[in-house]
DOMILUM-181377 format. One record per residue: residue in one letter; z, y, x of N, C-alpha, C in turn. Coordinates in steps of 0.2 Angstrom, whole numbers. Each point is the difference from the previous one (the first is absolute). Layout:
BEGIN
NODE  a  Z  Y  X  Z  Y  X  Z  Y  X
...
//
This chain:
BEGIN
NODE  m  70  -18  -39  0  -3  1  5  -5  -5
NODE  g  4  4  -3  6  -5  -5  6  0  2
NODE  t  1  4  3  6  -2  5  4  6  2
NODE  f  4  0  3  5  7  4  -5  -2  8
NODE  a  1  7  2  -2  0  6  5  5  5
NODE  s  3  -4  5  6  4  4  -4  0  6
NODE  i  1  6  4  2  1  6  4  3  5
NODE  s  0  1  4  7  -1  2  0  1  9
NODE  l  0  7  4  -3  5  5  7  3  3
NODE  s  1  2  7  3  3  1  2  5  -2
NODE  e  2  6  1  2  7  -1  -8  5  3
NODE  s  0  -4  5  -5  6  6  -7  -3  -3
NODE  n  -1  -6  -5  -7  -2  -2  -2  4  -6
NODE  r  5  2  -5  0  -1  -7  -5  6  -3
NODE  g  -4  4  7  -4  1  -3  -7  -3  -4
NODE  l  2  -5  3  -10  -6  0  5  -5  -7
NODE  f  4  3  -5  0  -6  -5  -3  1  -5
NODE  k  -4  9  -1  -6  0  -4  -9  -3  2
NODE  g  2  1  5  -6  -5  3  0  -6  -1
NODE  a  5  -3  3  2  -10  -1  -1  0  -10
NODE  f  4  6  -5  -1  -4  -4  -9  1  -4
NODE  s  -3  6  3  -6  -1  -2  -5  -5  2
NODE  i  3  -1  3  -5  -7  4  2  -7  -6
NODE  l  4  1  -1  0  -7  -6  -4  1  -6
NODE  a  3  9  -2  -3  0  -4  -6  -2  -1
NODE  r  -4  3  4  -9  -2  1  1  -7  2
NODE  v  4  -6  2  -3  -5  0  1  -1  -6
NODE  d  4  1  -5  2  -2  -7  -5  3  -6
NODE  n  -5  4  3  -5  1  -4  -6  -3  3
NODE  s  1  -3  7  -8  -3  2  2  -6  -3
NODE  l  5  -2  -1  1  -9  0  4  -1  -9
NODE  s  2  4  -3  4  0  -6  -8  -5  -5
NODE  s  3  -4  -5  -3  -4  -6  0  4  -4
NODE  y  5  5  0  4  4  -7  -3  8  0
NODE  k  -3  2  4  0  7  1  -7  3  0
NODE  t  -5  1  -8  -4  0  1  -6  3  5
NODE  n  2  6  4  -5  0  4  2  -4  5
NODE  s  3  -5  -1  -2  -3  9  -5  -5  0
NODE  p  -1  -1  5  -8  -4  3  0  -8  -5
NODE  i  9  -3  3  1  -5  -4  -3  -1  -9
NODE  y  5  7  -3  -2  -1  -5  -9  0  -3
NODE  k  -3  5  3  -5  0  -3  -6  -5  4
NODE  l  2  -4  5  -3  -6  0  4  -3  -5
NODE  n  4  -3  -3  0  -5  -3  0  2  -8
NODE  r  -1  5  -3  -5  3  -7  -4  -1  2
NODE  d  -4  3  6  -8  2  -2  -4  -6  7
NODE  k  4  -4  2  -4  -5  4  -2  3  7
NODE  q  0  8  0  -4  1  6  4  7  1
NODE  a  1  0  8  7  6  -1  -2  5  7
NODE  n  -1  6  3  0  2  8  7  -1  0
NODE  i  1  -1  7  6  -2  2  3  5  7
NODE  n  6  0  4  0  3  3  3  -3  6
NODE  l  4  4  4  2  -3  9  6  -6  -5
NODE  y  4  3  -2  4  -3  -2  -2  -9  -3
NODE  t  -1  5  -4  -4  -7  -5  -4  -7  4
NODE  y  -5  2  4  -2  -2  4  2  -5  2
NODE  e  6  2  5  2  -3  3  7  -4  -1
NODE  a  0  0  -7  6  -4  -5  -5  -6  -4
NODE  l  -7  3  3  -5  -8  -5  -1  -3  7
NODE  i  0  0  4  -2  -2  8  6  -5  1
NODE  l  8  4  -3  4  -5  3  0  -5  -7
NODE  s  -1  1  -6  0  -4  -5  -4  -8  4
NODE  q  -6  2  1  -3  -5  3  1  -4  6
NODE  k  3  3  5  3  -2  5  10  -7  -2
NODE  y  3  4  -6  3  -3  -2  1  -5  -4
NODE  y  -8  -1  -4  -3  -4  -5  -1  -7  6
NODE  q  -3  1  6  -2  -2  4  7  -6  3
NODE  k  3  5  2  7  -2  3  5  -6  -4
NODE  s  1  4  -6  3  -6  -3  -5  -6  -5
NODE  a  -6  -1  2  -1  -4  -3  -3  0  -11
NODE  g  1  6  2  -2  4  -7  5  0  -4
NODE  y  5  0  2  7  -1  -6  1  7  1
NODE  f  -1  4  6  -1  8  -1  -7  3  -3
NODE  n  2  4  -8  -9  -1  0  2  7  -5
NODE  v  -3  4  2  -3  7  -5  -2  1  -7
NODE  a  -4  -6  -1  -4  0  -5  5  -3  -5
NODE  i  7  -1  -1  4  -5  -3  1  9  -7
NODE  g  -1  6  3  -2  3  -6  -3  -1  -8
NODE  s  -3  -5  0  -2  -2  -7  6  -2  -2
NODE  v  4  -2  1  7  -3  0  5  3  0
NODE  t  0  2  2  7  6  3  -2  7  -6
NODE  k  -7  3  2  0  5  -3  -2  -1  -8
NODE  d  -5  -3  -1  -1  -2  -8  2  -3  -2
NODE  l  4  -7  2  2  -4  -6  8  2  0
NODE  y  4  -1  5  8  1  2  0  7  -4
NODE  r  -3  5  3  1  10  -1  6  0  3
NODE  f  2  -4  6  7  4  4  -2  9  1
NODE  g  8  2  -4  -1  7  3  -4  2  -7
NODE  k  -2  -3  -4  -3  5  -7  -2  -4  -4
NODE  d  6  0  -7  -3  -3  -4  -3  -9  1
NODE  e  9  0  3  1  -7  2  -2  -5  -5
NODE  r  -3  -4  0  -2  -11  -6  0  -4  6
NODE  l  2  -4  -4  -2  -9  2  -6  -3  -1
NODE  p  -4  1  4  -6  -2  -3  0  -8  -2
NODE  t  -6  -5  -3  0  -6  1  -4  -5  5
NODE  s  1  -5  -1  -2  -4  3  -7  0  1
NODE  w  -5  1  -4  -6  -3  -2  -1  9  5
NODE  e  4  7  -1  -2  4  1  2  3  9
NODE  l  4  -5  3  1  0  6  -6  -6  4
NODE  n  -1  -4  -4  -6  -5  3  -6  0  1
NODE  t  -3  3  -4  -4  7  1  -3  7  1
NODE  s  6  -1  4  2  9  2  -4  -2  10
NODE  d  -5  6  2  -3  -1  3  4  3  8
NODE  t  2  -3  5  3  1  7  -5  0  5
NODE  s  -6  0  0  -2  1  6  -3  1  5
NODE  f  5  2  6  -1  4  4  -8  3  0
NODE  d  -6  -4  3  -6  -1  3  -4  3  -7
NODE  e  4  2  -6  -2  7  -2  0  8  0
NODE  l  2  1  8  3  8  3  -4  -1  3
NODE  t  -2  4  1  -6  4  8  1  4  0
NODE  f  0  4  7  0  8  0  -3  0  8
NODE  n  0  8  1  -2  1  7  7  7  -1
NODE  k  -4  4  6  5  5  2  1  8  -7
NODE  f  -5  -1  -2  -3  4  -6  2  -1  -7
NODE  s  1  -7  -2  -2  -5  -6  2  -4  -1
NODE  a  1  -3  -6  4  -6  -1  -4  -1  -7
NODE  n  -1  -9  -3  -5  -2  -6  8  -5  -1
NODE  l  -1  -3  -5  3  -4  -4  -4  -2  -5
NODE  g  2  -9  -1  -4  -4  -5  5  3  -7
NODE  q  -5  -2  -4  1  4  -7  10  -5  -2
NODE  g  0  -3  1  7  -7  -2  4  0  4
NODE  v  0  7  5  6  -1  5  5  6  -1
NODE  k  4  2  3  3  6  2  6  0  5
NODE  i  1  3  4  2  2  7  6  4  -3
NODE  d  7  -4  5  4  2  0  6  -2  8
NODE  l  -1  7  6  4  -1  3  6  2  0
NODE  g  4  -1  -4  8  1  0  4  -6  4
NODE  g  -4  -7  2  1  -2  4  3  1  7
NODE  f  -3  5  4  1  2  6  -2  7  0
NODE  g  0  5  -7  0  8  1  5  2  1
NODE  k  4  -2  -1  8  7  2  -1  -4  10
NODE  g  4  -4  1  -1  -2  7  -6  5  4
NODE  y  -7  -2  -3  -6  7  3  3  7  1
NODE  g  4  2  -8  2  7  1  5  3  7
NODE  v  4  -7  0  5  1  6  -5  2  6
NODE  d  -2  -5  0  -4  -3  6  -5  9  3
NODE  r  -2  3  -7  -3  6  4  7  7  0
NODE  a  3  0  -3  5  5  0  4  -2  7
NODE  i  1  -3  2  3  -3  7  -4  0  7
NODE  e  -10  1  -4  -3  1  6  0  9  3
NODE  y  2  3  -8  -2  7  -1  6  2  5
NODE  l  7  -1  -1  5  1  3  -1  -1  6
NODE  k  0  -4  2  -1  -4  8  -4  5  5
NODE  i  -9  3  -4  -3  5  2  3  5  3
NODE  n  6  1  -5  4  7  2  3  -1  4
NODE  g  3  -5  2  4  -1  6  6  -5  -2
NODE  v  3  0  -7  4  1  -3  4  -9  5
NODE  r  4  -3  1  3  -3  3  4  -7  -7
NODE  n  4  6  -3  6  -5  -2  -2  0  -8
NODE  a  -1  -3  -4  -2  1  -7  1  -5  -5
NODE  r  0  0  -5  1  -6  -7  -6  6  -6
NODE  v  -4  -7  -1  -4  2  -5  1  -6  -6
NODE  a  -1  1  -6  4  -6  -5  -5  1  -6
NODE  l  -3  -6  -1  -2  1  -6  3  -7  -4
NODE  s  2  2  -5  6  -9  -3  2  -2  5
NODE  g  -6  -8  1  4  -5  4  -2  -1  11
NODE  d  -6  6  -3  -4  -1  6  5  8  4
NODE  i  0  -1  8  4  4  4  -2  -2  7
NODE  r  -2  8  4  -1  -1  6  3  5  5
NODE  c  3  -4  4  7  5  5  -5  2  5
NODE  l  0  6  3  2  1  7  5  1  3
NODE  g  3  -4  4  8  1  2  1  -5  -4
NODE  v  9  0  3  3  -6  -6  4  2  -7
NODE  c  -3  -4  -4  2  0  -7  4  -5  -1
NODE  e  6  2  -5  4  -5  -6  -3  -1  -5
NODE  i  -1  -7  1  -3  -4  -7  4  -2  -2
NODE  n  -2  -2  -8  4  -3  -6  -5  -3  -4
NODE  i  -1  -7  -1  -5  -3  -4  5  -2  -5
NODE  n  -5  3  -6  5  1  -6  0  -8  -1
NODE  n  7  -2  -5  -1  -5  -2  0  0  -9
NODE  p  -3  -2  -3  -1  2  -9  5  -2  -3
NODE  f  4  -4  3  7  -5  -3  5  3  1
NODE  s  3  5  4  4  2  5  -2  8  1
NODE  d  6  3  1  3  5  2  -1  -1  9
NODE  e  -1  -6  0  3  1  9  -9  -3  2
NODE  p  -2  2  6  -5  0  2  -3  -9  2
NODE  l  -5  -3  0  -3  -5  4  1  0  5
NODE  l  -1  5  4  2  1  8  -2  8  1
NODE  h  6  1  5  1  7  4  0  -1  7
NODE  f  -5  4  2  -1  1  6  -2  7  2
NODE  f  -3  0  6  -2  3  5  -7  -1  5
NODE  t  -3  4  -3  -8  0  6  1  1  5
NODE  t  -4  -4  4  2  0  8  -4  2  5
NODE  n  -6  1  -5  -7  0  4  1  10  1
NODE  e  -5  4  5  -2  7  -2  -5  4  -8
NODE  e  -3  -6  -4  -3  0  -5  1  -7  -4
NODE  m  1  3  -6  2  -9  -4  -4  -1  -6
NODE  a  -2  -4  -3  -1  0  -7  2  -5  -4
NODE  i  2  4  -7  2  -5  -2  -2  -3  -8
NODE  s  -4  -4  -5  -2  -2  -5  5  -2  -5
NODE  t  3  -1  -6  1  -3  -5  -5  1  -5
NODE  s  0  -10  -2  -4  0  -7  3  -4  -4
NODE  g  2  0  -6  5  -1  -5  -5  -1  -6
NODE  n  4  -6  -5  -2  -1  -7  3  7  -2
NODE  y  4  1  1  6  1  -5  0  7  -3
NODE  n  -6  3  3  1  8  -3  -5  0  -4
NODE  r  -4  -2  0  -7  3  -6  -2  -8  0
NODE  f  1  -2  -9  -2  -4  -4  -1  1  -6
NODE  v  -2  -4  -3  0  0  -10  4  -4  -5
NODE  g  4  3  0  4  -4  -6  5  -4  6
NODE  t  1  -2  4  4  -7  2  -5  -1  9
NODE  e  4  2  3  0  -2  10  -7  -8  -1
NODE  k  0  -3  -4  -6  -4  -2  -6  3  1
NODE  n  0  5  -3  -8  3  -1  -1  5  4
NODE  n  0  -2  8  3  9  4  -7  0  5
NODE  h  -1  7  1  -5  1  3  -1  -2  9
NODE  l  2  -5  2  -3  -5  5  -3  -4  -4
NODE  i  -6  -1  0  -5  -3  -3  -2  -3  5
NODE  n  -4  -7  0  -1  -6  6  -10  2  -5
NODE  p  -5  4  8  -5  2  -6  -4  -8  0
NODE  k  3  -5  2  -4  -9  -1  -1  -1  -6
NODE  t  7  1  -1  3  -2  -7  0  4  -6
NODE  k  0  5  1  2  6  -3  6  1  -3
NODE  q  6  -4  1  8  -2  -3  4  5  6
NODE  s  6  3  -3  5  4  3  3  -7  5
NODE  q  2  4  5  1  -7  2  9  0  0
NODE  n  4  -4  2  8  -2  -1  2  -4  5
NODE  t  -1  0  4  1  -4  7  5  4  6
NODE  f  0  7  -1  3  5  4  2  5  -3
NODE  i  6  1  1  3  8  -4  -2  5  4
NODE  s  0  1  6  -3  3  4  -2  0  9
NODE  i  -3  1  6  -1  -1  2  0  6  4
NODE  t  4  2  6  -1  4  2  -2  1  8
NODE  l  -5  3  5  -3  -1  5  2  5  6
NODE  i  2  -4  5  1  8  6  -2  -1  4
NODE  s  -3  5  4  -7  -2  4  -1  10  3
NODE  t  -2  -3  6  -6  8  2  -5  -1  -2
NODE  l  -4  -4  -3  -6  2  -3  -2  6  -6
NODE  p  -3  4  0  -3  2  -5  2  -1  -9
NODE  n  4  5  -4  3  0  -4  -4  -4  -6
NODE  s  -6  3  2  -4  -3  -7  -1  -9  2
NODE  d  0  0  6  -2  -8  3  6  -2  -5
NODE  i  7  0  3  4  -5  -2  2  0  -10
NODE  d  -1  7  -2  0  0  -6  -5  -6  -5
NODE  a  -5  0  3  -7  -2  -2  2  -9  2
NODE  y  3  0  6  3  -9  0  5  -1  -3
NODE  a  5  5  -2  5  -1  -4  -2  -4  -6
NODE  t  -4  5  -3  -1  -1  -8  -5  -8  2
NODE  a  -5  0  4  -5  -8  1  7  -5  -2
NODE  a  3  1  5  5  -3  2  4  -5  -6
NODE  s  3  7  -6  4  -2  -6  -7  -3  -5
NODE  v  -4  -3  -1  -3  -2  -3  -3  -6  2
NODE  m  1  -2  6  -2  -6  2  7  -8  -2
NODE  p  -5  -3  1  5  -6  -2  4  -3  8
NODE  k  7  0  -2  7  0  6  -3  -3  7
NODE  e  -2  -4  0  -3  -4  6  -5  6  4
NODE  l  -4  -1  -4  -6  5  5  2  8  0
NODE  a  4  2  -4  4  7  0  5  0  7
NODE  y  2  -5  4  3  -1  5  -3  1  5
NODE  e  -5  -3  -2  -7  -1  6  -1  5  1
NODE  f  -2  4  -4  -4  8  1  4  3  4
NODE  l  7  0  0  5  5  -1  3  0  11
NODE  d  -2  -10  0  2  0  6  -6  0  5
NODE  s  -6  2  -2  -6  0  4  0  10  0
NODE  l  4  4  -1  1  4  0  4  6  6
NODE  d  -2  3  3  5  7  2  6  2  -2
NODE  v  6  -5  -5  3  2  -2  5  0  -2
NODE  a  8  2  -1  3  -3  -4  4  -3  -7
NODE  y  0  -1  -3  1  -2  -7  7  -1  -4
NODE  v  1  1  -3  8  -1  -8  -5  1  -6
NODE  v  3  -7  -2  -4  -3  -5  5  -2  -4
NODE  l  1  0  -6  5  1  -7  -4  -6  -4
NODE  e  1  -7  0  -6  -3  -3  4  1  -7
NODE  s  -6  -7  -7  5  2  -5  6  -2  -1
NODE  d  2  -6  0  5  -2  2  6  5  1
NODE  r  -1  5  4  5  5  5  1  -2  4
NODE  k  -1  -6  2  -1  -2  8  -5  7  4
NODE  l  5  2  9  -1  3  5  -2  -1  4
NODE  v  -8  -2  1  -2  1  7  -1  6  2
NODE  v  1  1  9  -2  2  4  -3  -2  6
NODE  s  -4  2  4  -4  -4  4  4  1  7
NODE  e  -2  -4  3  4  0  7  -2  4  6
NODE  n  -5  5  -2  1  2  6  2  7  -2
NODE  i  5  1  -6  2  8  -3  2  4  7
NODE  s  3  -3  4  4  4  6  -6  2  6
NODE  l  -5  0  -2  -6  -1  4  -2  9  -2
NODE  y  3  2  -7  -2  5  -4  5  5  0
NODE  v  5  -1  -5  7  5  0  4  -4  4
NODE  t  6  4  -4  8  -3  1  3  -1  -3
NODE  v  3  -7  -3  1  0  -8  10  1  0
NODE  e  0  5  -5  8  1  -1  3  -7  -1
NODE  k  5  -2  0  4  -4  0  6  1  -7
//
């Protein structure tokens, strides 16, 4: 998934490490747009592919997020991220003409439980929630096996069973933006930021508005904290990141989440309901 994965378990559950990491590998093989044996890679290349259960579930979720976000979360952004910017491989700066003529039509994706089809000018990129989905599946495996205390993390996507101590990264300082302890028995945290993946400068980052096909620069990072699935808040953080500011806050306030937002002028905004989800350390 292009990042480090970590799993924390008690000594009595150490025998489950192999199975949990195996689940993450299966998710990666099912959702990757880079691995040549992945259904998504084949779908992007051949415009038709057989899919497995993980791929099917992810495509179902992509429909949900597209509708929930009014199109600001759109996995058909792959024609921009994969073909033009080529994030992660042979990166380049596309021209305005290339961006304007790229096809991000979500309705060009059709699928059932067994296969998927894609329009000729479209490519799929599930990176906007793939890490969150992987975290969900690994946690599901651990819970089925009786685990009550654990932490699974894929970069900024974290899920805790039991109480976890969390630091939200500050890209401009060694001091975290916020240090807190989760308060629920199970809690998800997801951060979307424009400072980790970009071409040349952060102005050309991977968080691209699928409606304008331009990188967003309104927010430096958005962190969501919730009992919702990690795949949900991963997608919603990505969607909010590319929305106009007023719309982004309206969207976030409509969700069952707390948020910590670092705006482009480095103003820190913490939602009023933060105490419902975490205990903040002063």
